[in-house]
C-alpha positions as CSV (number, residue, x, y, z in Angstrom):
1,M,-56.4,31.3,-46.5
2,D,-55.8,29.1,-49.3
3,D,-52.4,28.1,-50.2
4,V,-50.7,27.8,-54.0
5,E,-48.5,24.9,-54.4
6,A,-45.3,26.0,-56.0
7,V,-43.6,24.0,-58.5
8,A,-40.4,24.1,-60.4
9,E,-41.7,25.0,-64.5
10,E,-39.4,22.4,-65.6
11,D,-36.7,20.1,-64.4
12,V,-34.2,21.4,-62.5
13,G,-31.7,18.6,-62.3
14,A,-28.0,18.6,-64.1
15,I,-25.4,16.5,-64.7
16,F,-21.6,17.7,-63.6
17,N,-18.7,15.8,-62.9
18,K,-18.1,13.5,-59.7
19,G,-16.4,16.6,-57.2
20,D,-18.2,18.7,-58.3
21,E,-20.8,19.1,-55.7
22,K,-18.7,21.4,-53.6
23,K,-19.1,24.2,-56.1
24,L,-22.5,24.0,-56.6
25,R,-25.1,26.1,-54.7
26,A,-28.4,26.3,-55.0
27,E,-30.8,29.5,-54.3
28,K,-34.8,29.9,-54.5
29,S,-36.6,33.0,-54.5
30,L,-40.8,33.3,-53.7
31,V,-42.5,36.0,-53.7
32,A,-43.4,36.6,-49.7
33,Y,-47.3,37.0,-50.1
34,I,-50.1,37.1,-52.9
35,D,-53.4,37.7,-53.6
36,A,-56.0,35.4,-55.3
37,P,-57.2,35.1,-58.2
38,V,-54.0,32.6,-58.7
39,K,-53.8,31.1,-61.7
40,K,-52.3,27.8,-62.7
41,G,-48.6,28.6,-64.0
42,Q,-48.5,31.9,-62.8
43,K,-44.8,32.8,-62.0
44,L,-43.9,33.0,-58.2
45,G,-40.3,33.0,-57.9
46,E,-37.0,31.5,-59.6
47,Y,-34.7,28.7,-58.5
48,Q,-31.0,29.2,-59.4
49,V,-28.3,26.7,-59.5
50,Y,-24.4,28.3,-59.5
51,K,-20.9,26.3,-59.8
52,N,-18.2,28.4,-59.5
53,G,-20.6,31.3,-58.5
54,E,-21.9,31.5,-61.8
55,I,-25.8,30.6,-62.8
56,S,-25.7,27.3,-64.3
57,K,-29.6,26.8,-64.4
58,Q,-32.4,29.0,-63.7
59,V,-35.6,27.4,-63.4
60,N,-39.1,29.4,-63.1
61,I,-41.0,28.3,-59.7
62,V,-44.9,28.4,-60.3
63,A,-48.7,27.7,-59.4
64,A,-49.1,24.3,-59.4
65,N,-53.2,25.0,-59.0
66,D,-55.4,27.8,-59.7
67,V,-57.0,29.6,-56.4
68,P,-59.8,31.1,-56.6
69,R,-60.6,34.9,-54.9
70,A,-62.3,34.2,-52.0
71,G,-66.1,34.9,-51.2
72,L,-67.4,38.1,-49.1
73,I,-67.6,35.9,-45.8
74,K,-64.5,34.2,-46.4
75,Q,-62.6,37.9,-47.0
76,I,-64.2,39.4,-43.6
77,L,-63.5,36.8,-42.0
78,K,-59.5,37.2,-43.2
79,V,-59.8,41.0,-42.4
80,F,-60.6,39.9,-38.7
81,A,-58.3,37.0,-38.2
82,E,-55.5,39.3,-39.4
83,T,-56.7,42.8,-37.2
84,Y,-57.2,40.6,-34.2
85,L,-55.2,37.4,-33.8
86,L,-52.0,38.4,-35.1
């Protein structure tokens, strides 16, 4: 099973006044599972920053690298592992 690194598409940072950190909340949502092939830059989820309950900033989470489709042997081993080892 190959992994894909998920990164923010752009800078998530924001400037707020001192003391506002108590009003901030961040959430991320990622797809639970994705089949290869995965292309670099493919959207995998979103990261939201909330201030006072409203979205202050939203950034896409994307694949940092390509993940090619597995070869036949690797696919057979994956099916075997999922069937008998889970």
